[in-house]
Structure formats: structure tokens, C-alpha cells
DRENFI-863815 format. One record per residue (C-alpha): residue number from 1; x, y, z. Coordinates in nm, 4 decimals. Example, Ala and Ser with C-alpha at 12.3 -4.5 7.8 and 13.67 -1.06 7.14 Angstrom:
<rs>
[1, [1.2300, -0.4500, 0.7800]]
[2, [1.3670, -0.1060, 0.7140]]
</rs>
This chain:
<rs>
[1, [-3.7079, -0.2427, -0.8006]]
[2, [-3.5350, -0.3007, -0.4528]]
[3, [-3.4124, -0.6383, -0.5547]]
[4, [-3.2517, -0.4808, -0.8749]]
[5, [-3.0999, -0.1826, -0.6921]]
[6, [-2.9627, -0.4515, -0.4502]]
[7, [-2.8082, -0.6594, -0.7298]]
[8, [-2.6220, -0.3444, -0.8564]]
[9, [-2.5207, -0.2134, -0.5140]]
[10, [-2.1405, -0.1618, -0.4936]]
[11, [-2.0919, -0.2033, -0.8761]]
[12, [-2.0648, 0.0457, -1.1578]]
[13, [-2.3932, 0.1088, -1.3031]]
[14, [-2.4426, -0.0763, -1.6553]]
[15, [-2.4568, 0.2374, -1.8265]]
[16, [-2.2008, 0.4246, -2.0647]]
[17, [-1.9877, 0.6818, -1.9449]]
[18, [-1.7013, 0.9042, -2.0718]]
[19, [-1.5020, 1.1230, -1.8192]]
[20, [-1.1656, 1.3054, -1.8190]]
[21, [-1.0918, 1.2964, -1.4887]]
[22, [-0.7187, 1.4112, -1.5290]]
[23, [-0.5368, 1.5709, -1.8192]]
[24, [-0.4095, 1.3414, -2.0779]]
[25, [-0.6226, 1.0644, -1.9791]]
[26, [-0.9852, 0.9461, -2.1038]]
[27, [-1.1909, 0.7071, -1.9298]]
[28, [-1.4613, 0.5100, -2.0937]]
[29, [-1.7321, 0.2804, -1.9639]]
[30, [-1.9009, 0.0795, -2.2618]]
[31, [-2.1968, -0.1740, -2.2267]]
[32, [-2.1714, -0.4312, -2.4998]]
[33, [-2.4638, -0.6427, -2.5662]]
[34, [-2.3162, -0.8667, -2.8499]]
[35, [-2.1911, -1.1256, -2.8937]]
[36, [-2.2610, -1.1488, -2.5267]]
[37, [-2.3379, -0.9026, -2.2338]]
[38, [-2.0208, -0.7426, -2.1032]]
[39, [-1.9154, -0.4189, -1.9640]]
[40, [-1.5810, -0.2958, -2.0739]]
[41, [-1.3726, -0.0066, -1.9008]]
[42, [-1.1221, 0.1619, -2.0995]]
[43, [-0.8452, 0.3949, -2.0019]]
[44, [-0.6215, 0.5899, -2.2534]]
[45, [-0.3303, 0.7686, -2.1466]]
[46, [-0.1340, 1.0228, -2.3674]]
[47, [0.2475, 0.9544, -2.2946]]
[48, [0.3519, 1.2510, -2.4813]]
[49, [0.2218, 1.4759, -2.2091]]
[50, [0.4803, 1.6292, -1.9860]]
[51, [0.2858, 1.5433, -1.6670]]
[52, [0.2603, 1.1839, -1.7485]]
[53, [0.4966, 0.9493, -1.5514]]
[54, [0.4679, 0.5661, -1.5545]]
[55, [0.5365, 0.3311, -1.2742]]
[56, [0.5391, -0.0482, -1.2021]]
[57, [0.5417, -0.2102, -0.8579]]
[58, [0.8874, -0.2114, -0.7341]]
[59, [1.0444, -0.5357, -0.5803]]
[60, [1.0179, -0.5736, -0.2103]]
[61, [1.3265, -0.7859, -0.2163]]
[62, [1.6514, -0.7737, -0.4119]]
[63, [1.6483, -1.1235, -0.5443]]
[64, [1.4935, -1.4626, -0.4924]]
[65, [1.1908, -1.6370, -0.5996]]
[66, [0.9385, -1.4380, -0.4229]]
[67, [1.0375, -1.0622, -0.4676]]
[68, [0.7078, -0.8930, -0.4086]]
[69, [0.4634, -0.8481, -0.1058]]
[70, [0.1069, -0.9253, -0.2507]]
[71, [-0.1178, -0.6153, -0.2521]]
[72, [-0.4420, -0.5004, -0.4103]]
[73, [-0.4413, -0.2614, -0.6993]]
[74, [-0.6212, -0.0119, -0.4828]]
[75, [-0.3602, -0.0570, -0.2295]]
[76, [-0.0864, 0.0122, -0.4892]]
[77, [-0.2352, 0.3366, -0.5773]]
[78, [-0.2876, 0.4629, -0.2262]]
[79, [0.0749, 0.3372, -0.1251]]
[80, [0.2516, 0.5361, -0.3966]]
[81, [-0.0327, 0.8154, -0.4365]]
[82, [-0.0727, 0.7225, -0.7963]]
[83, [-0.3364, 0.8500, -1.0349]]
[84, [-0.4333, 0.5480, -1.1906]]
[85, [-0.3406, 0.1693, -1.1992]]
[86, [-0.4234, -0.1584, -1.3322]]
[87, [-0.3428, -0.5325, -1.2283]]
[88, [-0.0364, -0.6775, -1.3932]]
[89, [0.1370, -0.9999, -1.4863]]
[90, [0.0172, -1.3505, -1.3801]]
[91, [0.2066, -1.4644, -1.0846]]
[92, [0.2950, -1.7552, -0.8719]]
[93, [0.2220, -1.9180, -0.6078]]
[94, [-0.1386, -1.8701, -0.6244]]
[95, [-0.4659, -2.0814, -0.5493]]
[96, [-0.8277, -1.9879, -0.4924]]
[97, [-1.0605, -2.2639, -0.3702]]
[98, [-1.2770, -2.1195, -0.0941]]
[99, [-1.3258, -1.8007, 0.1012]]
[100, [-1.0948, -1.9453, 0.3804]]
[101, [-0.8567, -2.1268, 0.1408]]
[102, [-0.6642, -1.8965, -0.1105]]
[103, [-0.3132, -1.7471, -0.1569]]
[104, [-0.1894, -1.4967, -0.1478]]
[105, [-0.3095, -1.2957, 0.1342]]
[106, [-0.1921, -0.9191, 0.1946]]
[107, [0.1962, -0.9116, 0.2004]]
[108, [0.2334, -1.2637, 0.1299]]
[109, [0.5381, -1.3510, -0.1105]]
[110, [0.4744, -1.3729, -0.4639]]
[111, [0.6589, -1.3511, -0.7831]]
[112, [0.5647, -1.2530, -1.1419]]
[113, [0.6035, -1.4886, -1.4213]]
[114, [0.7359, -1.2425, -1.6610]]
[115, [1.0092, -0.9786, -1.6745]]
[116, [0.9266, -0.6821, -1.4859]]
[117, [1.1173, -0.3589, -1.4049]]
[118, [1.0515, -0.0653, -1.1628]]
[119, [1.2724, 0.2711, -1.2144]]
[120, [1.5364, 0.0735, -1.3608]]
[121, [1.5427, -0.2260, -1.1096]]
[122, [1.4664, -0.5384, -1.3091]]
[123, [1.2990, -0.8562, -1.1529]]
[124, [1.0593, -1.1341, -1.2057]]
[125, [1.0748, -1.4376, -1.4405]]
[126, [1.1731, -1.4933, -1.8033]]
[127, [0.8303, -1.5766, -1.9517]]
[128, [0.5545, -1.3665, -2.1383]]
[129, [0.5827, -1.0348, -2.3577]]
[130, [0.7103, -0.7570, -2.1943]]
[131, [0.5967, -0.3717, -2.2436]]
[132, [0.8864, -0.1652, -2.1936]]
[133, [0.8902, 0.2176, -2.0827]]
[134, [1.2214, 0.4462, -2.0867]]
[135, [1.2978, 0.6918, -1.8267]]
[136, [1.1376, 0.9516, -2.0844]]
[137, [0.8166, 0.7264, -2.0553]]
[138, [0.8571, 0.6161, -2.4245]]
[139, [0.6655, 0.2879, -2.4581]]
[140, [0.7610, -0.0054, -2.6921]]
[141, [0.7113, -0.3705, -2.7244]]
[142, [1.0541, -0.3818, -2.8460]]
[143, [1.3447, -0.3627, -2.6070]]
[144, [1.4474, 0.0255, -2.6115]]
[145, [1.7925, 0.1346, -2.6999]]
[146, [1.8064, 0.3149, -2.3791]]
[147, [1.8120, 0.1356, -2.0408]]
[148, [1.4799, -0.0384, -1.9374]]
[149, [1.3319, 0.1985, -1.6652]]
[150, [0.9844, 0.0282, -1.6098]]
[151, [0.8547, -0.3014, -1.7636]]
[152, [0.5571, -0.5260, -1.7220]]
[153, [0.4725, -0.8509, -1.8944]]
[154, [0.1606, -1.0164, -2.0549]]
[155, [0.1023, -1.3665, -2.1307]]
[156, [0.0577, -1.3591, -2.4849]]
[157, [-0.0025, -1.1196, -2.8055]]
[158, [-0.3695, -1.0082, -2.8588]]
[159, [-0.2460, -0.7787, -3.1594]]
[160, [0.0760, -0.7547, -3.3062]]
[161, [0.1321, -0.4716, -3.5691]]
[162, [-0.2372, -0.4310, -3.6361]]
[163, [-0.3302, -0.7791, -3.6686]]
[164, [-0.5365, -0.9930, -3.4266]]
[165, [-0.3541, -1.2975, -3.3068]]
[166, [-0.5463, -1.5888, -3.5016]]
[167, [-0.4727, -1.8456, -3.2446]]
[168, [-0.6666, -1.6991, -2.9420]]
[169, [-0.8966, -1.8717, -2.7390]]
[170, [-1.2881, -1.8014, -2.8544]]
[171, [-1.4753, -1.9954, -2.5961]]
[172, [-1.4252, -1.9295, -2.2281]]
[173, [-1.6036, -1.6120, -2.1158]]
[174, [-1.4019, -1.4486, -1.7956]]
[175, [-1.2835, -1.1159, -1.6708]]
[176, [-0.9990, -0.9735, -1.8865]]
[177, [-0.7193, -0.7119, -1.8782]]
[178, [-0.5337, -0.5961, -2.1815]]
[179, [-0.2675, -0.3442, -2.2289]]
[180, [-0.1827, -0.1911, -2.5654]]
[181, [-0.0429, 0.0958, -2.7614]]
[182, [-0.1838, 0.2793, -3.0658]]
[183, [-0.0118, 0.3072, -3.4183]]
[184, [0.2156, 0.5719, -3.2862]]
[185, [0.3194, 0.3940, -2.9820]]
[186, [0.2306, 0.7238, -2.7772]]
[187, [-0.1232, 0.6318, -2.6425]]
[188, [-0.1300, 0.3743, -2.3646]]
[189, [-0.4619, 0.1764, -2.3923]]
[190, [-0.5885, -0.0198, -2.0914]]
[191, [-0.8788, -0.2331, -2.1323]]
[192, [-1.0708, -0.3990, -1.8347]]
[193, [-1.3708, -0.6377, -1.8879]]
[194, [-1.5874, -0.7348, -1.6127]]
[195, [-1.7182, -1.1005, -1.5840]]
[196, [-1.8559, -1.4098, -1.4016]]
[197, [-2.1438, -1.1781, -1.3184]]
[198, [-2.4816, -1.3151, -1.4545]]
[199, [-2.7197, -1.0263, -1.5992]]
[200, [-2.4445, -0.7746, -1.5225]]
[201, [-2.1378, -0.8781, -1.7211]]
[202, [-2.0549, -1.2282, -1.8590]]
[203, [-1.7001, -1.1350, -1.9428]]
[204, [-1.5274, -1.1831, -2.2696]]
[205, [-1.3026, -1.4605, -2.4572]]
[206, [-0.9484, -1.3865, -2.5258]]
[207, [-1.0469, -1.3460, -2.8967]]
[208, [-1.3206, -1.0779, -2.7980]]
[209, [-1.0743, -0.8818, -2.5785]]
[210, [-0.8262, -0.8676, -2.8599]]
[211, [-1.1264, -0.7111, -3.0940]]
[212, [-1.2025, -0.4652, -2.8256]]
[213, [-0.8653, -0.3687, -2.7900]]
[214, [-0.8457, -0.3105, -3.1850]]
[215, [-1.1853, -0.1137, -3.1613]]
[216, [-1.0432, 0.1305, -2.9099]]
[217, [-0.7428, 0.1978, -3.0975]]
[218, [-0.4769, -0.0697, -3.0072]]
[219, [-0.2088, -0.1721, -3.2704]]
[220, [0.0037, -0.3742, -3.0459]]
[221, [-0.1525, -0.5354, -2.7275]]
[222, [-0.0895, -0.8258, -2.4632]]
[223, [-0.3184, -1.0075, -2.2412]]
[224, [-0.2469, -0.9447, -1.8865]]
[225, [-0.3477, -1.1501, -1.5731]]
[226, [-0.7319, -1.1827, -1.5721]]
[227, [-1.0200, -1.3620, -1.3959]]
[228, [-1.0316, -1.2271, -1.0440]]
[229, [-0.7226, -1.0058, -1.0800]]
[230, [-0.8704, -0.7700, -1.3322]]
[231, [-0.8899, -0.4338, -1.1741]]
[232, [-0.8857, -0.0803, -1.2964]]
[233, [-0.8325, 0.1948, -1.0325]]
[234, [-0.8242, 0.5706, -1.0822]]
[235, [-0.7688, 0.8377, -0.7796]]
[236, [-1.0921, 1.0119, -0.7169]]
[237, [-0.9761, 1.3833, -0.8106]]
[238, [-1.2478, 1.5089, -0.5449]]
[239, [-1.1880, 1.2804, -0.2635]]
[240, [-0.8138, 1.2053, -0.3120]]
[241, [-0.9034, 0.8195, -0.2629]]
[242, [-0.8305, 0.5197, -0.4782]]
[243, [-1.1679, 0.4348, -0.6604]]
[244, [-1.2163, 0.0819, -0.8161]]
[245, [-1.3862, 0.1620, -1.1450]]
[246, [-1.4741, -0.1955, -1.2623]]
[247, [-1.6508, -0.4784, -1.0554]]
[248, [-1.3777, -0.7236, -0.9799]]
[249, [-1.4760, -1.0604, -0.8587]]
[250, [-1.2686, -1.2722, -0.6442]]
[251, [-1.3633, -1.5983, -0.4714]]
[252, [-1.6932, -1.5607, -0.6529]]
[253, [-1.7755, -1.2198, -0.4672]]
[254, [-1.8708, -0.9392, -0.6833]]
[255, [-1.6747, -0.6136, -0.5757]]
[256, [-1.3904, -0.8073, -0.4120]]
[257, [-1.0433, -0.7155, -0.5129]]
[258, [-0.7780, -0.9904, -0.5370]]
[259, [-0.4452, -0.9514, -0.3889]]
[260, [-0.1934, -0.9815, -0.6527]]
[261, [0.1665, -0.9395, -0.7416]]
[262, [0.2703, -0.6443, -0.9667]]
[263, [0.0659, -0.3383, -1.1197]]
[264, [0.1116, -0.0842, -1.3948]]
[265, [0.0173, 0.2608, -1.2853]]
[266, [0.1385, 0.6286, -1.3249]]
[267, [0.1215, 0.9853, -1.2096]]
[268, [-0.0532, 1.2768, -1.3837]]
[269, [0.1308, 1.5835, -1.2403]]
[270, [0.0442, 1.8645, -1.4809]]
[271, [-0.1372, 1.9757, -1.7744]]
[272, [-0.0328, 1.8955, -2.1424]]
[273, [0.1937, 2.1802, -2.2688]]
[274, [0.2922, 2.3295, -1.9354]]
</rs>
């Protein structure tokens, strides 16, 4: 019994959970036993609520090949006093060999591969598939008519117009992060799957990640950076501190957050209908 408790120490319990920590949001923790053991964390955000305001990591430098200072997702939440956040786009430079041989460290220079925008300031590369937000937090995978206000990119489509991408990898199990919208485009759906943790959560293939997103209502969805980057954070409404909801694994260490480039987050400032 002691060994079991020690193994799960610092990780979310492998039990199902549903919580509405904030108005306009629902958090789920789901345990899937088939086709393999995985723990999935799902956060839905109703973008039609007046109190919802989305936010993407702003650039730390105006231009160049490394516009961001690397930071953890929890640090992003604390720095901007956000309600929630998830890891964003794949980035460079990056390597992870040993506990003493990795990059980036905190505040090291990094650059996302895809198009990003933060409150009207566009930065990043030109790869990937962007999710756009207008200044009224209207979300779309099509470039909005009005000026792009916030944006973040994924590596490829998981689901497009209700159809799961037929060319997805269906072999490699890993931690995964996906971001999607429902059929009306008014509900943001975030899925994070823990992985590389035997007897706890093996992870998901990209195909399984798409199927999970579809199960939870995604009509269109993209794959974000995964592996050790996969992290979902919600501010604890009681303590006011950033709480990591999943069990990230960086450098093979369960519970260790990776220092990454950009993030997708938001504030919940009022009740729906106020």
C-alpha cells in the first residue's frame, strides 16, 4: 500500500472527476482503459460568456529568430494572473538528452514554428495550422475578417469539419495536447493526455487523440506540441495559485514541467449573463 501511494505521490489520482472551478468552464479527468491505459484531462470553455477573455503568450522581443523567453505553463499563468492555460506550439531550438543537458532553461531564447499573435501583435514562424481569436474572442480556424487579435498554431489537423484526419500516426504512444472547437465554433475544447508513465498512463497515439477530441465534441481540432510539453494548468480558486492538473513528464521525471515557448490561456472575470 505504501509503495502504491508513493508511486502516485504528486500526480493526480487515476480517478474520474468533473469540476466547474469557474463559470463558463468545465474540467473533466477521464480514465480510459482501452485501447490502452490513459488519463485524459479535458477543459471546455464557453467563448460566448462575457467574462471570458483569451490570451496567448506575448513576444518578449519585437522581431528576430527568438522572440520569446522560455517559461513553464504554470509560470505563464502566475505571471499574467490567468485562470487557465495549456502549452502551445512546437518550438526551436530544443533538445532533451539528460537532466543536465537540455534546452531551453528558464528565460532562454526560443521561437515557435507557427503563426502566433498576442493582443494584435503577430510573431513566430509560418508553419502549422493557426487557431485565431478576434478581439471579441470569436474563434476560428479560418482567418477572421477582422484583425487577428490572438492566435496559436498546431502541427497538423486532427479533425477537419467533423472528419478525423485519415493519415494520422496510429502507433506511437506519448503525452498529447490538442485544441479544438465544437460545431458552432463557440466552445473551446482542450485535451491533454498523460503518457510515458507505466501503470499510470501510457499515453495516446495521434489517431487516438483525434478520437478523444471528437468524443468530447470537437468538430475541428489541431495537434499542439506534445511529449514533455503537454501541460494543463488551472488557477486554484481557493488558494489563487496555479495548479498543474495533469502529470507532465520532462526528462523522464513524472510531475516535472517543461520550459516551453508559447501558451494558450485566458481569464474568467465574471459570470455568464452579467
